[in-house]
BATORSE-333624 format. One record per residue (C-alpha): residue in three letters; x, y, z; residue number from 1. Coordinates in steps of 0.05 Angstrom, whole numbers, always signed. Each point is the difference from the previous one (the first is absolute). Example, Ala and Ser with C-alpha at 12.3 -4.5 7.8 and 13.67 -1.06 7.14 Angstrom:
2
<pt rest="Ala" X="+246" Y="-90" Z="+156" nr="1"/>
<pt rest="Ser" X="+27" Y="+69" Z="-13" nr="2"/>
end
This chain:
290
<pt rest="Unk" X="+239" Y="-670" Z="-605" nr="1"/>
<pt rest="Unk" X="+32" Y="-33" Z="+61" nr="2"/>
<pt rest="Unk" X="+4" Y="-73" Z="+19" nr="3"/>
<pt rest="Unk" X="-60" Y="+2" Z="+46" nr="4"/>
<pt rest="Unk" X="-45" Y="+33" Z="-52" nr="5"/>
<pt rest="Unk" X="+23" Y="-50" Z="-52" nr="6"/>
<pt rest="Unk" X="-14" Y="-61" Z="+44" nr="7"/>
<pt rest="Unk" X="-68" Y="+30" Z="+17" nr="8"/>
<pt rest="Unk" X="-18" Y="-5" Z="-74" nr="9"/>
<pt rest="Unk" X="+10" Y="-75" Z="+6" nr="10"/>
<pt rest="Unk" X="-44" Y="-1" Z="+62" nr="11"/>
<pt rest="Unk" X="-56" Y="+36" Z="-37" nr="12"/>
<pt rest="Unk" X="+6" Y="-51" Z="-56" nr="13"/>
<pt rest="Unk" X="-4" Y="-57" Z="+49" nr="14"/>
<pt rest="Unk" X="-62" Y="+30" Z="+33" nr="15"/>
<pt rest="Unk" X="-35" Y="+8" Z="-67" nr="16"/>
<pt rest="Unk" X="+14" Y="-73" Z="-17" nr="17"/>
<pt rest="Unk" X="-9" Y="-38" Z="+65" nr="18"/>
<pt rest="Unk" X="-53" Y="-44" Z="-32" nr="19"/>
<pt rest="Unk" X="+42" Y="-12" Z="-63" nr="20"/>
<pt rest="Unk" X="+63" Y="-40" Z="-13" nr="21"/>
<pt rest="Unk" X="+59" Y="+42" Z="+21" nr="22"/>
<pt rest="Unk" X="+67" Y="-8" Z="-34" nr="23"/>
<pt rest="Unk" X="+61" Y="+25" Z="+39" nr="24"/>
<pt rest="Unk" X="+33" Y="+25" Z="-64" nr="25"/>
<pt rest="Unk" X="-61" Y="+44" Z="-15" nr="26"/>
<pt rest="Unk" X="-4" Y="+23" Z="+73" nr="27"/>
<pt rest="Unk" X="+73" Y="+21" Z="+2" nr="28"/>
<pt rest="Unk" X="-4" Y="+34" Z="-68" nr="29"/>
<pt rest="Unk" X="-48" Y="+52" Z="+29" nr="30"/>
<pt rest="Unk" X="+57" Y="+24" Z="+45" nr="31"/>
<pt rest="Unk" X="+52" Y="-3" Z="-57" nr="32"/>
<pt rest="Unk" X="+44" Y="-47" Z="+39" nr="33"/>
<pt rest="Unk" X="+27" Y="-68" Z="-20" nr="34"/>
<pt rest="Unk" X="-41" Y="-58" Z="+30" nr="35"/>
<pt rest="Unk" X="+56" Y="-21" Z="+48" nr="36"/>
<pt rest="Unk" X="+17" Y="+71" Z="+22" nr="37"/>
<pt rest="Unk" X="-74" Y="+18" Z="+11" nr="38"/>
<pt rest="Unk" X="-9" Y="-61" Z="+45" nr="39"/>
<pt rest="Unk" X="+64" Y="+15" Z="+38" nr="40"/>
<pt rest="Unk" X="-20" Y="+72" Z="+13" nr="41"/>
<pt rest="Unk" X="-72" Y="-18" Z="+19" nr="42"/>
<pt rest="Unk" X="+23" Y="-52" Z="+50" nr="43"/>
<pt rest="Unk" X="+55" Y="+43" Z="+29" nr="44"/>
<pt rest="Unk" X="-48" Y="+58" Z="+11" nr="45"/>
<pt rest="Unk" X="-60" Y="-38" Z="+26" nr="46"/>
<pt rest="Unk" X="+30" Y="-62" Z="+32" nr="47"/>
<pt rest="Unk" X="-42" Y="-48" Z="-42" nr="48"/>
<pt rest="Unk" X="-3" Y="-23" Z="-72" nr="49"/>
<pt rest="Unk" X="-43" Y="+26" Z="-57" nr="50"/>
<pt rest="Unk" X="-31" Y="-69" Z="-6" nr="51"/>
<pt rest="Unk" X="-19" Y="+1" Z="+73" nr="52"/>
<pt rest="Unk" X="-31" Y="+69" Z="-7" nr="53"/>
<pt rest="Unk" X="-42" Y="-22" Z="-60" nr="54"/>
<pt rest="Unk" X="-22" Y="-64" Z="+36" nr="55"/>
<pt rest="Unk" X="-19" Y="+37" Z="+64" nr="56"/>
<pt rest="Unk" X="-36" Y="+56" Z="-37" nr="57"/>
<pt rest="Unk" X="-41" Y="-51" Z="-39" nr="58"/>
<pt rest="Unk" X="-18" Y="-38" Z="+63" nr="59"/>
<pt rest="Unk" X="-17" Y="+65" Z="+36" nr="60"/>
<pt rest="Unk" X="-47" Y="+21" Z="-56" nr="61"/>
<pt rest="Unk" X="-29" Y="-70" Z="-1" nr="62"/>
<pt rest="Unk" X="-14" Y="+6" Z="+75" nr="63"/>
<pt rest="Unk" X="-39" Y="+63" Z="-13" nr="64"/>
<pt rest="Unk" X="-43" Y="-35" Z="-52" nr="65"/>
<pt rest="Unk" X="-14" Y="-56" Z="+49" nr="66"/>
<pt rest="Unk" X="-30" Y="+50" Z="+48" nr="67"/>
<pt rest="Unk" X="-32" Y="+49" Z="-48" nr="68"/>
<pt rest="Unk" X="-29" Y="-44" Z="-55" nr="69"/>
<pt rest="Unk" X="-39" Y="-64" Z="-9" nr="70"/>
<pt rest="Unk" X="+50" Y="-28" Z="-50" nr="71"/>
<pt rest="Unk" X="+17" Y="-73" Z="+14" nr="72"/>
<pt rest="Unk" X="+71" Y="-18" Z="+22" nr="73"/>
<pt rest="Unk" X="+18" Y="-34" Z="-65" nr="74"/>
<pt rest="Unk" X="-21" Y="+60" Z="-41" nr="75"/>
<pt rest="Unk" X="+43" Y="+46" Z="+44" nr="76"/>
<pt rest="Unk" X="+58" Y="-49" Z="-4" nr="77"/>
<pt rest="Unk" X="-2" Y="-2" Z="-76" nr="78"/>
<pt rest="Unk" X="-6" Y="+75" Z="-6" nr="79"/>
<pt rest="Unk" X="+66" Y="+8" Z="+38" nr="80"/>
<pt rest="Unk" X="+39" Y="-49" Z="-43" nr="81"/>
<pt rest="Unk" X="-7" Y="-62" Z="+44" nr="82"/>
<pt rest="Unk" X="-11" Y="-63" Z="-40" nr="83"/>
<pt rest="Unk" X="-45" Y="-33" Z="+51" nr="84"/>
<pt rest="Unk" X="-37" Y="+13" Z="+65" nr="85"/>
<pt rest="Unk" X="+48" Y="-46" Z="+36" nr="86"/>
<pt rest="Unk" X="+61" Y="+40" Z="-23" nr="87"/>
<pt rest="Unk" X="-34" Y="+65" Z="+20" nr="88"/>
<pt rest="Unk" X="-19" Y="-28" Z="+69" nr="89"/>
<pt rest="Unk" X="+72" Y="-23" Z="+13" nr="90"/>
<pt rest="Unk" X="+27" Y="+69" Z="-18" nr="91"/>
<pt rest="Unk" X="-53" Y="+35" Z="+42" nr="92"/>
<pt rest="Unk" X="+15" Y="-43" Z="+61" nr="93"/>
<pt rest="Unk" X="+76" Y="+11" Z="-9" nr="94"/>
<pt rest="Unk" X="-11" Y="+75" Z="-3" nr="95"/>
<pt rest="Unk" X="-54" Y="+11" Z="+52" nr="96"/>
<pt rest="Unk" X="-3" Y="-63" Z="+42" nr="97"/>
<pt rest="Unk" X="-74" Y="-13" Z="-15" nr="98"/>
<pt rest="Unk" X="-39" Y="-32" Z="-57" nr="99"/>
<pt rest="Unk" X="-40" Y="+44" Z="-48" nr="100"/>
<pt rest="Unk" X="-64" Y="-35" Z="+21" nr="101"/>
<pt rest="Unk" X="+12" Y="+12" Z="+74" nr="102"/>
<pt rest="Unk" X="+22" Y="+72" Z="-12" nr="103"/>
<pt rest="Unk" X="-64" Y="+14" Z="-38" nr="104"/>
<pt rest="Unk" X="-43" Y="-27" Z="+57" nr="105"/>
<pt rest="Unk" X="+36" Y="+28" Z="+60" nr="106"/>
<pt rest="Unk" X="+17" Y="+70" Z="+25" nr="107"/>
<pt rest="Unk" X="+75" Y="-11" Z="-4" nr="108"/>
<pt rest="Unk" X="+50" Y="+56" Z="-9" nr="109"/>
<pt rest="Unk" X="+58" Y="-16" Z="-47" nr="110"/>
<pt rest="Unk" X="+62" Y="+41" Z="-18" nr="111"/>
<pt rest="Unk" X="-8" Y="+18" Z="-73" nr="112"/>
<pt rest="Unk" X="+51" Y="+28" Z="-48" nr="113"/>
<pt rest="Unk" X="-20" Y="+70" Z="-21" nr="114"/>
<pt rest="Unk" X="+23" Y="+33" Z="-64" nr="115"/>
<pt rest="Unk" X="+71" Y="+26" Z="+8" nr="116"/>
<pt rest="Unk" X="+18" Y="+73" Z="-11" nr="117"/>
<pt rest="Unk" X="+75" Y="+3" Z="-13" nr="118"/>
<pt rest="Unk" X="+2" Y="+74" Z="+15" nr="119"/>
<pt rest="Unk" X="-13" Y="-19" Z="+73" nr="120"/>
<pt rest="Unk" X="+64" Y="-41" Z="-1" nr="121"/>
<pt rest="Unk" X="+37" Y="+60" Z="-29" nr="122"/>
<pt rest="Unk" X="-24" Y="+46" Z="+56" nr="123"/>
<pt rest="Unk" X="+17" Y="-52" Z="+52" nr="124"/>
<pt rest="Unk" X="+71" Y="-6" Z="-24" nr="125"/>
<pt rest="Unk" X="+19" Y="+73" Z="+5" nr="126"/>
<pt rest="Unk" X="+62" Y="+6" Z="+43" nr="127"/>
<pt rest="Unk" X="+21" Y="-73" Z="-9" nr="128"/>
<pt rest="Unk" X="+41" Y="+13" Z="-62" nr="129"/>
<pt rest="Unk" X="+59" Y="+27" Z="+40" nr="130"/>
<pt rest="Unk" X="+12" Y="-69" Z="+31" nr="131"/>
<pt rest="Unk" X="+56" Y="-19" Z="-47" nr="132"/>
<pt rest="Unk" X="+14" Y="+49" Z="-57" nr="133"/>
<pt rest="Unk" X="+42" Y="-32" Z="-55" nr="134"/>
<pt rest="Unk" X="+60" Y="+26" Z="-37" nr="135"/>
<pt rest="Unk" X="-13" Y="+7" Z="-75" nr="136"/>
<pt rest="Unk" X="+60" Y="-29" Z="-36" nr="137"/>
<pt rest="Unk" X="+23" Y="-19" Z="-70" nr="138"/>
<pt rest="Unk" X="+28" Y="-70" Z="-8" nr="139"/>
<pt rest="Unk" X="+38" Y="-35" Z="-55" nr="140"/>
<pt rest="Unk" X="-27" Y="-67" Z="-23" nr="141"/>
<pt rest="Unk" X="+23" Y="-60" Z="+41" nr="142"/>
<pt rest="Unk" X="+11" Y="-72" Z="-20" nr="143"/>
<pt rest="Unk" X="-25" Y="-51" Z="+50" nr="144"/>
<pt rest="Unk" X="+5" Y="-75" Z="+6" nr="145"/>
<pt rest="Unk" X="-47" Y="-29" Z="+50" nr="146"/>
<pt rest="Unk" X="-47" Y="-56" Z="+20" nr="147"/>
<pt rest="Unk" X="-72" Y="+10" Z="-20" nr="148"/>
<pt rest="Unk" X="-57" Y="-12" Z="+49" nr="149"/>
<pt rest="Unk" X="-75" Y="+6" Z="-13" nr="150"/>
<pt rest="Unk" X="-49" Y="+36" Z="+45" nr="151"/>
<pt rest="Unk" X="-66" Y="+37" Z="-1" nr="152"/>
<pt rest="Unk" X="-26" Y="+70" Z="+15" nr="153"/>
<pt rest="Unk" X="-68" Y="-24" Z="+24" nr="154"/>
<pt rest="Unk" X="-12" Y="+5" Z="+75" nr="155"/>
<pt rest="Unk" X="+71" Y="+25" Z="+7" nr="156"/>
<pt rest="Unk" X="+25" Y="-72" Z="-8" nr="157"/>
<pt rest="Unk" X="+68" Y="+26" Z="-22" nr="158"/>
<pt rest="Unk" X="+11" Y="+35" Z="+67" nr="159"/>
<pt rest="Unk" X="+1" Y="-68" Z="+33" nr="160"/>
<pt rest="Unk" X="+40" Y="-34" Z="-54" nr="161"/>
<pt rest="Unk" X="+56" Y="+49" Z="-19" nr="162"/>
<pt rest="Unk" X="+40" Y="-7" Z="+65" nr="163"/>
<pt rest="Unk" X="-1" Y="-75" Z="-12" nr="164"/>
<pt rest="Unk" X="+28" Y="+9" Z="-70" nr="165"/>
<pt rest="Unk" X="+61" Y="+35" Z="+29" nr="166"/>
<pt rest="Unk" X="+9" Y="-55" Z="+52" nr="167"/>
<pt rest="Unk" X="-6" Y="-54" Z="-53" nr="168"/>
<pt rest="Unk" X="+50" Y="+37" Z="-44" nr="169"/>
<pt rest="Unk" X="+51" Y="+2" Z="+57" nr="170"/>
<pt rest="Unk" X="-14" Y="-70" Z="+27" nr="171"/>
<pt rest="Unk" X="+12" Y="-31" Z="-68" nr="172"/>
<pt rest="Unk" X="+61" Y="+44" Z="-12" nr="173"/>
<pt rest="Unk" X="-27" Y="+22" Z="-67" nr="174"/>
<pt rest="Unk" X="+45" Y="+61" Z="+5" nr="175"/>
<pt rest="Unk" X="+59" Y="-47" Z="-9" nr="176"/>
<pt rest="Unk" X="-24" Y="-19" Z="-69" nr="177"/>
<pt rest="Unk" X="-2" Y="+71" Z="-28" nr="178"/>
<pt rest="Unk" X="+60" Y="+16" Z="-45" nr="179"/>
<pt rest="Unk" X="+35" Y="+67" Z="-12" nr="180"/>
<pt rest="Unk" X="-30" Y="+36" Z="+60" nr="181"/>
<pt rest="Unk" X="+14" Y="+74" Z="+7" nr="182"/>
<pt rest="Unk" X="-26" Y="+14" Z="+71" nr="183"/>
<pt rest="Unk" X="-3" Y="-67" Z="+36" nr="184"/>
<pt rest="Unk" X="-23" Y="+30" Z="+66" nr="185"/>
<pt rest="Unk" X="-62" Y="+32" Z="-30" nr="186"/>
<pt rest="Unk" X="-61" Y="-44" Z="-10" nr="187"/>
<pt rest="Unk" X="-53" Y="+21" Z="-51" nr="188"/>
<pt rest="Unk" X="-74" Y="-16" Z="+6" nr="189"/>
<pt rest="Unk" X="-39" Y="+16" Z="-64" nr="190"/>
<pt rest="Unk" X="-75" Y="+0" Z="-11" nr="191"/>
<pt rest="Unk" X="-16" Y="-12" Z="-73" nr="192"/>
<pt rest="Unk" X="-41" Y="-39" Z="-51" nr="193"/>
<pt rest="Unk" X="-66" Y="+28" Z="+25" nr="194"/>
<pt rest="Unk" X="-64" Y="-37" Z="-21" nr="195"/>
<pt rest="Unk" X="-72" Y="+24" Z="+0" nr="196"/>
<pt rest="Unk" X="-20" Y="-54" Z="+50" nr="197"/>
<pt rest="Unk" X="+49" Y="+28" Z="+52" nr="198"/>
<pt rest="Unk" X="+56" Y="-51" Z="-11" nr="199"/>
<pt rest="Unk" X="+71" Y="+26" Z="-9" nr="200"/>
<pt rest="Unk" X="+73" Y="-22" Z="+5" nr="201"/>
<pt rest="Unk" X="+47" Y="+19" Z="+56" nr="202"/>
<pt rest="Unk" X="+73" Y="-8" Z="-19" nr="203"/>
<pt rest="Unk" X="+53" Y="-4" Z="+54" nr="204"/>
<pt rest="Unk" X="+70" Y="+10" Z="-28" nr="205"/>
<pt rest="Unk" X="+62" Y="+44" Z="-8" nr="206"/>
<pt rest="Unk" X="+27" Y="+50" Z="-49" nr="207"/>
<pt rest="Unk" X="+48" Y="-29" Z="-52" nr="208"/>
<pt rest="Unk" X="+40" Y="+20" Z="-60" nr="209"/>
<pt rest="Unk" X="-40" Y="-5" Z="-64" nr="210"/>
<pt rest="Unk" X="+7" Y="-70" Z="-29" nr="211"/>
<pt rest="Unk" X="-36" Y="-56" Z="-37" nr="212"/>
<pt rest="Unk" X="+20" Y="-52" Z="+51" nr="213"/>
<pt rest="Unk" X="-42" Y="-63" Z="-3" nr="214"/>
<pt rest="Unk" X="-37" Y="-6" Z="+66" nr="215"/>
<pt rest="Unk" X="-23" Y="-57" Z="+44" nr="216"/>
<pt rest="Unk" X="-73" Y="-18" Z="+3" nr="217"/>
<pt rest="Unk" X="-41" Y="+52" Z="+40" nr="218"/>
<pt rest="Unk" X="+51" Y="+56" Z="-11" nr="219"/>
<pt rest="Unk" X="-15" Y="+59" Z="-47" nr="220"/>
<pt rest="Unk" X="+36" Y="+58" Z="-32" nr="221"/>
<pt rest="Unk" X="-35" Y="+65" Z="+13" nr="222"/>
<pt rest="Unk" X="+13" Y="+72" Z="-19" nr="223"/>
<pt rest="Unk" X="-24" Y="+56" Z="+45" nr="224"/>
<pt rest="Unk" X="-14" Y="+59" Z="-46" nr="225"/>
<pt rest="Unk" X="+37" Y="+65" Z="+10" nr="226"/>
<pt rest="Unk" X="-40" Y="+62" Z="+16" nr="227"/>
<pt rest="Unk" X="-32" Y="+41" Z="+55" nr="228"/>
<pt rest="Unk" X="-17" Y="-36" Z="+65" nr="229"/>
<pt rest="Unk" X="-28" Y="+19" Z="+69" nr="230"/>
<pt rest="Unk" X="+49" Y="-29" Z="+51" nr="231"/>
<pt rest="Unk" X="-26" Y="-17" Z="+69" nr="232"/>
<pt rest="Unk" X="+50" Y="-16" Z="+55" nr="233"/>
<pt rest="Unk" X="-21" Y="-51" Z="+53" nr="234"/>
<pt rest="Unk" X="+41" Y="-15" Z="+62" nr="235"/>
<pt rest="Unk" X="-37" Y="-45" Z="+48" nr="236"/>
<pt rest="Unk" X="-40" Y="-63" Z="+7" nr="237"/>
<pt rest="Unk" X="-32" Y="-42" Z="-55" nr="238"/>
<pt rest="Unk" X="-67" Y="+27" Z="+24" nr="239"/>
<pt rest="Unk" X="+25" Y="+71" Z="-15" nr="240"/>
<pt rest="Unk" X="+20" Y="-24" Z="-70" nr="241"/>
<pt rest="Unk" X="-71" Y="-28" Z="-11" nr="242"/>
<pt rest="Unk" X="-32" Y="+64" Z="+27" nr="243"/>
<pt rest="Unk" X="+44" Y="+42" Z="-46" nr="244"/>
<pt rest="Unk" X="-24" Y="-40" Z="-60" nr="245"/>
<pt rest="Unk" X="-72" Y="+13" Z="+22" nr="246"/>
<pt rest="Unk" X="+15" Y="+73" Z="+12" nr="247"/>
<pt rest="Unk" X="+30" Y="+9" Z="-70" nr="248"/>
<pt rest="Unk" X="-62" Y="-23" Z="-36" nr="249"/>
<pt rest="Unk" X="-53" Y="+16" Z="+51" nr="250"/>
<pt rest="Unk" X="+23" Y="+70" Z="+20" nr="251"/>
<pt rest="Unk" X="+61" Y="+30" Z="-34" nr="252"/>
<pt rest="Unk" X="-13" Y="-15" Z="-73" nr="253"/>
<pt rest="Unk" X="-74" Y="+19" Z="-1" nr="254"/>
<pt rest="Unk" X="+16" Y="+66" Z="+36" nr="255"/>
<pt rest="Unk" X="+64" Y="+16" Z="-39" nr="256"/>
<pt rest="Unk" X="+5" Y="+37" Z="-66" nr="257"/>
<pt rest="Unk" X="+33" Y="-60" Z="-31" nr="258"/>
<pt rest="Unk" X="-28" Y="-52" Z="-48" nr="259"/>
<pt rest="Unk" X="+28" Y="-70" Z="+6" nr="260"/>
<pt rest="Unk" X="+35" Y="-22" Z="-64" nr="261"/>
<pt rest="Unk" X="-8" Y="-70" Z="-29" nr="262"/>
<pt rest="Unk" X="+55" Y="-46" Z="+23" nr="263"/>
<pt rest="Unk" X="+24" Y="-38" Z="+61" nr="264"/>
<pt rest="Unk" X="+3" Y="+22" Z="+73" nr="265"/>
<pt rest="Unk" X="+64" Y="-22" Z="+33" nr="266"/>
<pt rest="Unk" X="+35" Y="+2" Z="+67" nr="267"/>
<pt rest="Unk" X="+73" Y="-5" Z="+19" nr="268"/>
<pt rest="Unk" X="+20" Y="-29" Z="+67" nr="269"/>
<pt rest="Unk" X="+68" Y="+13" Z="+31" nr="270"/>
<pt rest="Unk" X="+12" Y="-73" Z="+20" nr="271"/>
<pt rest="Unk" X="+65" Y="+13" Z="+37" nr="272"/>
<pt rest="Unk" X="-32" Y="+51" Z="+47" nr="273"/>
<pt rest="Unk" X="-69" Y="-31" Z="+8" nr="274"/>
<pt rest="Unk" X="-24" Y="-51" Z="+51" nr="275"/>
<pt rest="Unk" X="-66" Y="-35" Z="-16" nr="276"/>
<pt rest="Unk" X="-53" Y="+15" Z="+24" nr="277"/>
<pt rest="Unk" X="+15" Y="+59" Z="+47" nr="278"/>
<pt rest="Unk" X="+54" Y="+42" Z="-33" nr="279"/>
<pt rest="Unk" X="-12" Y="+6" Z="-75" nr="280"/>
<pt rest="Unk" X="+37" Y="+53" Z="-41" nr="281"/>
<pt rest="Unk" X="-37" Y="+6" Z="-65" nr="282"/>
<pt rest="Unk" X="-18" Y="+48" Z="-57" nr="283"/>
<pt rest="Unk" X="-65" Y="-8" Z="-39" nr="284"/>
<pt rest="Unk" X="-5" Y="+28" Z="-70" nr="285"/>
<pt rest="Unk" X="-64" Y="+18" Z="-38" nr="286"/>
<pt rest="Unk" X="+5" Y="+21" Z="-74" nr="287"/>
<pt rest="Unk" X="-32" Y="+68" Z="-14" nr="288"/>
<pt rest="Unk" X="-12" Y="+39" Z="-63" nr="289"/>
<pt rest="Unk" X="+48" Y="+55" Z="-21" nr="290"/>
end
């Protein structure tokens, strides 16, 4: 069963339970993905979060009940997991730009979220996978010392924040505080410590000799596991880097024959030959199963 069919199982589960409490762990388990990876795939493929989809589907179904039944607004609000009529009204206005009461009375057309069919996304993507084919490579484990930043998957917040992490790392000359460097002109950016709520760590650092050196506050020792990786080369602007990250999870991985392995993503920037933000020379690595 491919990625799209697996994610569709989660969609079917959501649809069966729109009027019940939905737990993201249970939703993702229907696709047999980890919670974080499921959310990352869903957002990369669709362009919006799982939570947004659930909210918009509930409000869309609630809108139908407003037109097709005599149920009062509070009853509809409670049935779709809103604690009060006020909370439901705020969400409805934010989504559709009109109150539930006014929508019920008037002949207003609103843009509703229909049930997703992920097979449609699969058919739409045919031909796109050749954009940037990776090299499949075996890597030895790598020891990294870096500075740890915190970010979030939700609403692609990390896309806006990660470039700033690199700037902060350079501006504060954190690279000067890293001992026993092996390749000082290569900067590592590592995504790790994934949490179910979308939070994760992004470590900016450099490869070092293995050691138990005591580190300054904010710095961490990190070991990138050895194994098989898909290596994507990126030569261009920071926008191209961001689009490549989107492409990896939104197009390449779901359409490939590879399964992502547990572990960190990481990227390596050739600092000496890169000029931010227009001329970046970078390789992005995704762990894949043997």
